[in-house]
Phi, psi and omega in degrees: 000146187294157181298121188296341181281347175238356171231155179240135175250130178209185180233143177273195193287345178261357175088014177279136176296142183224134184249134176214137180283139176308321188293327181286320185295314175302318181295317179296322184291316178297312180295329175290321175293336180289334170299308184296308190295319180298316179295331181288317188263348190285336194277337191296318183291340183267353180296322171296329177288325177296325174301313185296314192282312181267002183052039183258143181287163176302333181293331179270318179295333181292338176298344175289334170277314183292324178294318180296317188288332177286323175288318182294336178286328179281316187289334182300324178274310180293318183293326176296315183291314176306318179295315175307319191279309196247008179115112187293321180302308177306308182299321177296319183290322179298311178299324174290327174289326176296315182296327177294323179299321179300318178303313178302317172312310187293316181302304190277331172298327170054038175211163178297319179292332173292319180296318176299317176294317180291325174299323181295318181291319175305330190297347173301338174298355181294332180280350186298310187298313178300318178298321174300312179300318178291327178288329174299319174292327191274319198256357189246150167296154190305319178296338181263357188293311179301317178299318181298318185296321173302317181290323176299313175301317181291323170298324171298324180292307185292315183288334175293313176289327180285339182302319180288324185290311181294325180288327181293316178296320182291324179293323180289320188263340181226241173209183187292341178299327183294338173303309186282330175295317175301315181298311183294323181291313179302321174293322177294313178302311180298322181294317187290317176299321177300319181292322179276322196266334181261136175289157183288138179291133180288135169244156179266147177289337179257078182274146176298160174279130188292141181273085179295318185291324179293320176296317179298317183284320184296323188298303181286331178296316181285325177291318177299316179292317178293318185291324177293324178297312186286340178268348176316307187287342181272311182273344188101136184288341177275356179300136176298324181300319184288309177303320186292313184296318181294311184295317179300312181301312182300322181292314178293326173293324173289328169297314181302320180300309177303322180290314180300321181293330179276355191262142171288325181236072183286164172298314178228124179281095179295342177292338180288325181286348172289338175305132186301318176300315181290320179304305179299326177298313179299313181294317178303319176292322177291321175295325177292327179286332182297328188231276199294333185243005181243274187294342185297338180295347173278323190277313186298319176296318175310314180295319181285323185260343178297143178302152181288346175288351180270163183296330181233111175162140185244001175065025183279155175278168183298327187293316183287323167310312179292322174298319182295315179298328176292321174300313176301313184295320176305314187291325177296320182289321174302332179277347187299315175304323173299311176304316180296317180297318181295317182296323180291326185275315182245004179097163183293327182296326176296312179297321174300315181303309184298315179303315178297320178299317178298328180286329175299310179303313184295318184281338173287330179289318172304319181300314185258347183233027187287353177266009182237120180304306181305320180292323176295324170303313180296326174302314182297320183285321176295320181288332178286320174299314179305317179298316175308302180304310182292316183289348169273319186300303185300318176290328174297324178290332173295313178298326177284341188249344183234165177297156178298322191297338180242025181297316191283320184285332175291318178293329176295321174299317180291317177302315174301310178306314186291323175296314182298313190280339176292320181290324174295318178303314176306314179299317181296312182293319180307322182286316179301323177284346178267349184295325183218117182240156178292136178314129178082004184220174170259000182296140182286137173285167184309316182293331176286324178297312183301318184297321182296312180299321177294327174302315177300313179298320177300315176302317179298313184295324182296306183306319181294325179294314184301313178303326178301324184267354178296318179087169181285167180297149174297318180258143183299134175285169179288152184273174185300328177284358169270349184277125184300126180236169173051223175301322178290325180293318186300316177294326176295328186264006186289000000 
């Protein structure tokens, strides 16, 4: 029999032994997450082209972003739970094929309405990340899990940044249809690799009953809340529609919470989140989403692309901006195995803490060097490494803190919280940037810019402080000799 440190034995749904190399499993999970990250990032650069082709206002084309986000937030929870119940590999392949169908709807529908509908169907990919984290824990030897989590987080970073770059090239050399064709092909290829490269997920003959009422309650509640938050800057925060959506969403989610707490087999076991480490992990990720990994996406493109005549602006083209972001993402992806090794040796909270500290450094660099292109390239690189560490740390804390049977749905809760608080952070920073503007323009004056960057630094420091109190894993983490090194490590990362 093969060495268990380099090969994995598990069982499929029929109990037949299945052998898979860890490198193959990690590759399949990385490609799967690339589908989700690419689809999330590919659309932004195409929005102006949609306006030109279909004569649609920004309020209409923006629905291609909103539709995806709303569906993805829901499927992260529902898909994670279905994977925990019926087999993560099976559900992963299904959601990737559904996302491919969404791409085809956009291509053959050939209208703005079809694109919006297709993007909503693509939103099924929101379940991919929680399922990948659960599969890493389920299908890999313990000493390889942290490395896999690092690579999965790195893939999210790289494919997300690469999405805009690839979409821009496809728009220039072909047309908008090819963006969705590329997304569909990527999803199909990733599904095929998952079918071949991942072992069958074991399922119990005594399955719990799926919480349909919980899913039905959660979907409109979460949709109303997130839609109200995203429309706040457009409709105005004093708008009755915005207030009504947010209040209604919170009300429905409150009912959903009481329902879940009263169920023996809930959609989401909220009692798991009462665990001190998990509660602090959720709070830390939410604060991180309010600034350094959410609203900062407003500020960094503004610095690079605004005219040099403004207080903040380097006058770079969109292409240069995409290349800078791409270079940073490559650096972050290269750092992902290091983040995995750190999480494996010292626990997820250490990786999360390092990520928070690097976010402080990156935003301090923005604060003092936003007039220098080399410094801004460094900002993207340091920020990408920070993201790799943070996105390795928080799911590793989940793995350390909850039973395997609820890994995917629990990471789905955190993914949904990250999306929700990112939307809140964008709204907060948008208000900050509008407090003081350059006369005769809507561009932020230096005091508004400094306030926003100060917000990012403050959020990062709060996250670092929370990580200190998360504490070490309840179960002993692997020792240094369990971390792949030398030839073994190289093979594991292949």
